[in-house]
PAMARKE-504144 format. One record per residue (C-alpha): residue in three letters; x, y, z; residue number from 1. Coordinates in pm, 1 decimal, always signed. Example, Ala and Ser with C-alpha at 12.3 -4.5 7.8 and 13.67 -1.06 7.14 Angstrom:
BEGIN
   residu         px         py         pz   num
      Ala    +1230.0     -450.0     +780.0     1
      Ser    +1367.0     -106.0     +714.0     2
! end
This chain:
BEGIN
   residu         px         py         pz   num
      Unk      +24.9      -45.5      -18.6     1
      Unk     +168.0     +336.0     -109.8     2
      Unk     +202.1     +595.3     +215.1     3
      Unk      -71.8     +836.9      +22.4     4
      Unk     -295.6     +575.2      +88.4     5
      Unk     -156.2     +440.8     +417.9     6
      Unk     -154.1     +751.8     +603.1     7
      Unk     -478.8     +902.8     +538.1     8
      Unk     -665.4     +506.5     +641.4     9
      Unk     -426.6     +470.0     +964.2    10
      Unk     -552.9     +810.0    +1085.8    11
      Unk     -901.0     +764.5     +976.6    12
      Unk     -865.5     +452.9    +1173.8    13
      Unk     -682.0     +601.4    +1457.1    14
      Unk     -928.3     +880.6    +1475.7    15
      Unk    -1259.8     +671.0    +1501.5    16
      Unk    -1156.7     +386.8    +1706.0    17
      Unk     -818.0     +558.3    +1933.8    18
      Unk     -893.1     +808.5    +2207.8    19
      Unk     -600.3    +1107.2    +2130.3    20
      Unk     -420.9    +1215.8    +2395.3    21
      Unk     -296.7    +1563.0    +2375.9    22
      Unk      +74.3    +1569.3    +2394.4    23
      Unk     +177.3    +1782.8    +2718.3    24
      Unk     -166.9    +1691.2    +2879.3    25
      Unk     -238.8    +1320.3    +2858.6    26
      Unk     -102.0    +1311.9    +3225.3    27
      Unk     -420.9    +1499.6    +3330.0    28
      Unk     -629.2    +1287.9    +3115.3    29
      Unk     -728.3    +1543.9    +2883.3    30
      Unk     -718.1    +1421.7    +2558.5    31
      Unk     -910.1    +1580.2    +2186.4    32
      Unk    -1215.2    +1405.0    +2279.7    33
      Unk    -1169.9    +1559.6    +2677.9    34
      Unk    -1111.2    +1901.5    +2524.3    35
      Unk    -1388.7    +1861.8    +2273.2    36
      Unk    -1606.7    +1849.9    +2587.6    37
      Unk    -1498.2    +2118.0    +2739.4    38
      Unk    -1507.6    +2343.4    +2448.7    39
      Unk    -1898.8    +2244.3    +2427.7    40
      Unk    -1951.7    +2319.2    +2753.0    41
      Unk    -1845.8    +2629.6    +2737.2    42
      Unk    -2046.9    +2736.9    +2415.5    43
      Unk    -2343.3    +2635.1    +2622.1    44
      Unk    -2281.9    +2837.4    +2925.7    45
      Unk    -2185.1    +3115.4    +2726.0    46
      Unk    -2506.7    +3070.0    +2546.6    47
      Unk    -2768.6    +3033.6    +2827.3    48
      Unk    -2606.0    +3295.4    +3023.1    49
      Unk    -2720.6    +3523.5    +2781.9    50
      Unk    -3067.2    +3314.1    +2702.3    51
      Unk    -3127.5    +3350.2    +3073.4    52
      Unk    -3028.7    +3750.0    +3083.1    53
      Unk    -3231.9    +3791.2    +2743.5    54
      Unk    -3540.6    +3636.9    +2861.2    55
      Unk    -3544.1    +3737.2    +3239.4    56
      Unk    -3847.3    +3975.4    +3329.5    57
      Unk    -3943.2    +3913.4    +2952.2    58
      Unk    -4237.0    +3751.8    +2844.2    59
      Unk    -4152.4    +3747.2    +2475.4    60
      Unk    -3803.9    +3699.3    +2381.7    61
      Unk    -3640.5    +3889.8    +2098.9    62
      Unk    -3433.9    +3790.3    +1828.8    63
      Unk    -3437.4    +3462.9    +1615.2    64
      Unk    -3177.6    +3273.9    +1812.6    65
      Unk    -3335.6    +3294.5    +2119.9    66
      Unk    -3635.7    +3207.7    +2008.1    67
      Unk    -3483.0    +2875.0    +1817.7    68
      Unk    -3372.0    +2828.2    +2173.8    69
      Unk    -3718.4    +2846.8    +2372.0    70
      Unk    -3898.2    +2687.6    +2113.6    71
      Unk    -3697.1    +2376.5    +2192.1    72
      Unk    -3731.8    +2374.1    +2530.3    73
      Unk    -4083.6    +2408.2    +2508.0    74
      Unk    -4060.3    +2111.2    +2256.0    75
      Unk    -3915.4    +1928.8    +2487.2    76
      Unk    -4139.4    +1974.6    +2778.6    77
      Unk    -4512.6    +2004.0    +2574.2    78
      Unk    -4414.0    +1678.4    +2376.9    79
      Unk    -4133.4    +1471.0    +2602.7    80
      Unk    -4195.0    +1580.6    +2969.8    81
      Unk    -4575.4    +1651.7    +3045.0    82
      Unk    -4718.6    +1336.2    +2778.5    83
      Unk    -4546.1    +1099.5    +3005.7    84
      Unk    -4512.7    +1262.1    +3357.8    85
      Unk    -4760.2    +1507.3    +3356.8    86
      Unk    -4719.9    +1891.6    +3460.5    87
      Unk    -4556.9    +1722.5    +3775.7    88
      Unk    -4254.1    +1611.2    +3538.1    89
      Unk    -4174.0    +2017.5    +3511.7    90
      Unk    -3932.1    +1948.4    +3845.0    91
      Unk    -3748.5    +1726.7    +3602.9    92
      Unk    -3729.6    +1940.0    +3303.6    93
      Unk    -3376.4    +2108.5    +3406.3    94
      Unk    -3193.0    +1762.0    +3414.1    95
      Unk    -3354.0    +1668.2    +3074.8    96
      Unk    -3257.7    +2036.8    +2937.4    97
      Unk    -2923.9    +1965.3    +3063.2    98
      Unk    -2864.2    +1622.4    +2890.2    99
      Unk    -3042.6    +1759.2    +2566.3   100
      Unk    -2800.0    +2015.1    +2522.1   101
      Unk    -2495.7    +1897.7    +2624.4   102
      Unk    -2519.9    +1583.3    +2394.8   103
      Unk    -2609.5    +1813.9    +2114.2   104
      Unk    -2289.2    +2037.5    +2175.0   105
      Unk    -2099.9    +1727.3    +2168.2   106
      Unk    -2194.8    +1591.9    +1861.6   107
      Unk    -2224.3    +1932.0    +1706.8   108
      Unk    -1862.4    +2032.5    +1801.4   109
      Unk    -1740.4    +1731.5    +1595.1   110
      Unk    -1848.5    +1885.4    +1259.7   111
      Unk    -1664.7    +2190.5    +1372.1   112
      Unk    -1290.9    +2199.0    +1178.4   113
      Unk    -1189.2    +2470.9    +1472.5   114
      Unk     -852.5    +2599.2    +1314.8   115
      Unk     -626.0    +2525.3    +1644.2   116
      Unk     -308.3    +2328.0    +1562.9   117
      Unk     -218.7    +2056.7    +1901.8   118
      Unk      +41.5    +1836.4    +1951.2   119
      Unk     -108.6    +1510.6    +1975.1   120
      Unk      +19.8    +1162.9    +2041.6   121
      Unk      -44.7     +924.8    +1788.7   122
      Unk     -126.7     +520.8    +1765.1   123
      Unk     +220.3     +475.6    +1680.0   124
      Unk     +340.6     +646.5    +2016.5   125
      Unk     +484.9     +910.8    +1843.6   126
      Unk     +385.2    +1280.8    +1841.9   127
      Unk     +215.8    +1447.9    +1555.2   128
      Unk     +115.8    +1780.4    +1491.7   129
      Unk     -267.2    +1799.5    +1367.7   130
      Unk     -543.3    +2031.0    +1349.2   131
      Unk     -795.6    +2038.8    +1606.7   132
      Unk    -1142.1    +1966.3    +1523.5   133
      Unk    -1362.7    +1689.6    +1366.3   134
      Unk    -1391.0    +1509.7    +1686.2   135
      Unk    -1686.6    +1423.5    +1826.4   136
      Unk    -1654.0    +1300.7    +2181.7   137
      Unk    -2002.5    +1094.5    +2184.5   138
      Unk    -1828.3     +910.2    +1862.3   139
      Unk    -1638.8     +677.0    +2172.9   140
      Unk    -1811.6     +467.2    +2405.5   141
      Unk    -1647.3     +626.8    +2740.2   142
      Unk    -1839.1     +941.4    +2687.1   143
      Unk    -2173.9     +819.6    +2595.1   144
      Unk    -2124.8     +483.4    +2828.7   145
      Unk    -2086.1     +751.4    +3141.4   146
      Unk    -2366.2     +949.7    +3034.0   147
      Unk    -2583.7     +655.8    +2997.6   148
      Unk    -2468.6     +483.9    +3332.3   149
      Unk    -2560.4     +878.7    +3483.1   150
      Unk    -2888.9     +897.3    +3330.6   151
      Unk    -2923.9     +540.0    +3466.9   152
      Unk    -2865.1     +665.6    +3819.5   153
      Unk    -3079.5     +947.2    +3785.1   154
      Unk    -3415.7     +794.2    +3657.1   155
      Unk    -3350.4     +477.2    +3919.7   156
      Unk    -3277.9     +710.3    +4200.0   157
      Unk    -3595.8     +867.9    +4135.0   158
      Unk    -3794.7     +602.5    +4103.4   159
      Unk    -3661.8     +458.0    +4457.8   160
      Unk    -3719.0     +808.0    +4603.1   161
      Unk    -4089.1     +791.2    +4473.4   162
      Unk    -4155.6     +444.6    +4565.3   163
      Unk    -3906.1     +345.5    +4861.0   164
      Unk    -3670.0      +71.5    +4812.3   165
      Unk    -3875.9     -237.5    +4880.4   166
      Unk    -4164.4     -135.4    +4677.4   167
      Unk    -3918.4       -9.4    +4390.3   168
      Unk    -3733.5     -394.9    +4409.5   169
      Unk    -4102.0     -545.5    +4456.7   170
      Unk    -4276.4     -347.2    +4142.3   171
      Unk    -3974.8     -513.1    +3883.9   172
      Unk    -4179.8     -798.7    +3904.0   173
      Unk    -4561.6     -741.8    +3708.9   174
      Unk    -4809.5     -835.3    +4001.2   175
      Unk    -5010.0    -1155.4    +3902.0   176
      Unk    -4720.4    -1307.6    +3783.9   177
      Unk    -4755.3    -1758.9    +3818.6   178
      Unk    -4525.3    -1855.2    +4073.7   179
      Unk    -4365.1    -2102.9    +3849.4   180
      Unk    -4275.1    -1847.4    +3641.0   181
      Unk    -4173.8    -1606.0    +3852.2   182
      Unk    -3794.4    -1636.1    +3879.3   183
      Unk    -3741.8    -1628.8    +3529.7   184
      Unk    -3943.1    -1291.8    +3471.4   185
      Unk    -3736.0    -1139.4    +3763.7   186
      Unk    -3414.8    -1251.2    +3628.7   187
      Unk    -3569.4    -1072.3    +3270.3   188
      Unk    -3668.5     -754.8    +3467.1   189
      Unk    -3340.8     -726.9    +3623.3   190
      Unk    -3150.5     -778.8    +3242.9   191
      Unk    -3394.0     -564.4    +3105.3   192
      Unk    -3343.7     -311.9    +3370.0   193
      Unk    -2953.8     -316.2    +3278.9   194
      Unk    -2943.5     -286.3    +2908.1   195
      Unk    -3183.5      -13.9    +2920.2   196
      Unk    -2862.2     +221.0    +3003.2   197
      Unk    -2635.6      -64.2    +2761.1   198
      Unk    -2848.1      +35.2    +2460.0   199
      Unk    -2832.7     +405.9    +2519.6   200
      Unk    -2450.9     +413.5    +2525.9   201
      Unk    -2432.0     +175.9    +2216.9   202
      Unk    -2711.2     +348.4    +2018.7   203
      Unk    -2550.7     +719.3    +2040.1   204
      Unk    -2226.0     +587.8    +2006.1   205
      Unk    -2261.5     +385.5    +1675.5   206
      Unk    -2498.2     +640.9    +1506.4   207
      Unk    -2186.6     +918.7    +1589.8   208
      Unk    -1953.9     +728.7    +1459.9   209
      Unk    -2118.1     +570.2    +1193.0   210
      Unk    -2157.0     +906.7    +1039.7   211
      Unk    -1797.5     +970.3    +1049.8   212
      Unk    -1715.5     +652.7     +913.0   213
      Unk    -1900.1     +715.6     +600.8   214
      Unk    -1792.9    +1036.2     +563.3   215
      Unk    -1457.7     +944.6     +574.2   216
      Unk    -1473.1     +643.9     +347.1   217
      Unk    -1651.6     +860.8      +77.4   218
      Unk    -1354.5    +1154.4     +104.6   219
      Unk    -1139.9     +848.9     +138.5   220
      Unk    -1196.0     +732.6     -212.5   221
      Unk     -953.2    +1029.6     -350.5   222
      Unk     -679.3     +903.2     -216.0   223
      Unk     -755.5     +531.0     -299.4   224
      Unk     -779.7     +652.3     -690.6   225
      Unk     -586.2     +903.5     -658.8   226
      Unk     -460.9     +830.1     -995.7   227
      Unk     -769.5     +957.5    -1164.4   228
      Unk     -837.2    +1219.0     -853.2   229
      Unk     -951.7    +1429.7    -1106.8   230
      Unk    -1264.6    +1245.4    -1171.9   231
      Unk    -1330.1    +1111.6     -811.9   232
      Unk    -1315.3    +1453.6     -589.8   233
      Unk    -1561.6    +1655.7     -735.0   234
      Unk    -1806.6    +1317.2     -661.8   235
      Unk    -1659.6    +1233.8     -347.1   236
      Unk    -1688.9    +1611.2     -241.9   237
      Unk    -2059.9    +1638.7     -304.1   238
      Unk    -2099.7    +1340.6     -204.9   239
      Unk    -1967.5    +1437.6     +140.7   240
      Unk    -2107.0    +1769.3     +174.4   241
      Unk    -2434.0    +1607.4     +137.1   242
      Unk    -2334.3    +1306.3     +433.3   243
      Unk    -2201.9    +1679.3     +651.7   244
      Unk    -2530.1    +1838.8     +618.8   245
      Unk    -2704.8    +1479.7     +744.9   246
      Unk    -2491.8    +1466.2    +1001.7   247
      Unk    -2663.1    +1766.3    +1169.2   248
      Unk    -2971.3    +1663.0    +1139.1   249
      Unk    -2807.1    +1340.5    +1308.8   250
      Unk    -2656.5    +1528.0    +1578.0   251
      Unk    -2991.0    +1707.2    +1660.5   252
      Unk    -3182.9    +1355.3    +1596.0   253
      Unk    -2998.3    +1196.8    +1836.7   254
      Unk    -2968.8    +1407.6    +2128.4   255
      Unk    -3326.1    +1402.9    +2117.9   256
      Unk    -3394.0     +992.4    +2097.6   257
      Unk    -3125.8     +985.9    +2381.5   258
      Unk    -3358.1    +1239.4    +2601.7   259
      Unk    -3654.4    +1099.9    +2468.6   260
      Unk    -3557.0     +748.0    +2591.7   261
      Unk    -3474.9     +847.5    +2947.7   262
      Unk    -3804.4    +1054.6    +3024.6   263
      Unk    -3930.9     +704.8    +2906.2   264
      Unk    -3779.9     +489.6    +3121.0   265
      Unk    -3811.3     +764.2    +3439.4   266
      Unk    -4149.7     +740.2    +3353.0   267
      Unk    -4189.3     +331.1    +3402.9   268
      Unk    -3934.1     +416.2    +3719.5   269
      Unk    -4139.3     +655.4    +3850.5   270
      Unk    -4479.4     +471.5    +3797.9   271
      Unk    -4462.9     +113.9    +3732.2   272
      Unk    -4816.2      +43.9    +3680.1   273
! end
């Protein structure tokens, strides 16, 4: 395999499957994925600080961006939280909004080719200069697993708080189950309880990684057919742009799906009937 092909393929493989530590910061546990989360969190703090000041004391927000954020918040409240949890579920809105916007920020940051040059420890152990950007924090199962586990603790903790520990455990098995089937149903229910956060983790990770893999596969055709790149490049770039736009939609969709399922699981935890 020629170096012109091997180098891009090695970079794509490393980018999709490895955690890329930053030279000089890896001893603090700071990688490109951690930096992406910090960047996304900082943007959220700045945006929502300004958003809160803008709507404070003003029942009619001004400006398209403020209205856009408000419409998302109200949509999650009116179409997700209240239909499942009722108006009493409004007390869970801060957590629901936090999960949604944090996941959305992590998804979108990975689509930004930010012009920041960093020294990164490569797969071969060497230090390489690289431009930061196109790193999706939710494209690694470490991040999605942490999010899913945090959501799991949240909905189970609220279920135990609402029902009590004994009632919560008792309600894991539906009432009226025949005694011979009770052990089997109990095992299935416990497994189902554990599978829920695992499904959240895998779904978000796979969708965010899959989109990037498809994008790189299409753009990689330019390197694979380097001998006729002038024919391949226009088609690959146009297709890549289409995938890029689709990835923006997927970023919003996957943030919504994660949040929606989290609320559904919370509903089941609060209301076993």
